[in-house]
N, C-alpha and C positions, 0 to 999 in steps of 0.2 A: 675446221680447217677448210679454206677455200679450194675449190677445184682449180687446178692449173689450166686445164683445157676447158673451153666453153664452146657451145654451139652457136650458130648464127642468131637464133632467137634471143639468146642472152646478150649477144653483142648489140642486137637491135635495141634491147631495153637500155643498155648502158649508153649507147650513142644517140638514141632518138631517131636513128635511121630505120627504114623498113628492111626486111629480109631481102626483098627484091633489089633495093638500092645497094645493099652489101654485095649481092651477086654481080651487079653492074660494076661496082668498084673492083671486085676480084677480076672480072673480065678485062677491065682497062688497066689493071695494075696500080690503081690509085688508092686503094684502101689499106687497112692494116694487114700485116703478114698473116697468112693462113696456112693450114696444114691439110693434106689430103691422104689420110692413111689408107683409104679405099677409094674406088672410083666415085662412089656416091656419098662419101662422108667428108664434111668440111668442119674443121675445128680451128679455133683461135686460142691463143694464150691471153688470159685476162690482162696481165701486166703489159703485154704488147699492144693491146687495144687501147688501154689507158694512155700509154706513151704516144700512140699515134694521134689520139684526140688532143693531147697536150701539145704535140708538135704543130698543130694547126692554129695555135693561138696567134691572134693578130692585134695590133694596136689601133688599126683603123681599116676602113674598107677601101677598095680601089685596087687596081692592078699593081701599082707600085708597092703595095704592102706585101706582095707575094715574092719577096726577094729570094 
């Protein structure tokens, strides 16, 4: 059975983003939803990370493709 909650290192593997890039996305509010059960712990739900990646699908490049 898959773990529901995953750590940033696993999210980095799934997305191809670095752990630092994920931290920046958290700071700017642009990344996948995350959870902070303690001050120093960051967790994600695997299915929410995949949904976030899928929500970024585009048919072409360019500003007008970000409707």
